C-alpha positions, 0 to 999 in steps of 0.5 A: 788765437794768435800767440807764439813762443819767442826764444828766451835764455831762461824763461818762456817768452810769449808774444800775443796779437789780438784784435781786442784787449779782451781777446788779448787777455784770453789769448795770453790765458790760453798760452799760459795753459798750453805752456803749463799743461799742453794742448789736451784740455777740456771743459766741464768745471766753471770758475769765475775770477774778478780782478781790479788793478792800477793799470792794464799791464798790472791787470793782465799780470794779476789775472794770469797770476790768479789763474796760475794760483787757482790752477795749482791750488784747486787742481784745475786745468782750464780750456777757455776763458770768456773775459770782460774788461771794464776800465781796470776791472776784469771778470773771467768766466773760465771752463776747465777740468780736474788735472789728469796726470796722464793728459796734462803732464806734457807742459812746463812748470810756471812759477810766476808771471813776470813784470820784466819786459811786460808791455801791451801796445795798441795800433791800427792792427789791434793789440800786441803783448810780450810777456815772460812766464818764470819757469 
């Protein structure tokens, strides 16, 4: 897992670096969960998300937005996700647990995933992503 928070005046900006596109999406997912709920997250409840989009950046944004929605509506805190990407189609097998106010309240509320500044780049070292979480 390779992500870091980058200083931003109003929101949470995350930079992710990964060897593969699937790992990049998985690391962005992990960053979102840590921002929302802190580091204490366990498994036990499985959930699957399938997404299709018009381009890679939209696929990432749509995926993270769906994760945010499922987490809030179903009260689930995810520990990990196994991501499979085929072109512009994504399937995520996520493992999590029900929200526990005692353990999961150390994070920051995220209202949405922003298109602003969203960029995925690829070079000989792998993939890199800058993304804003609207707080």
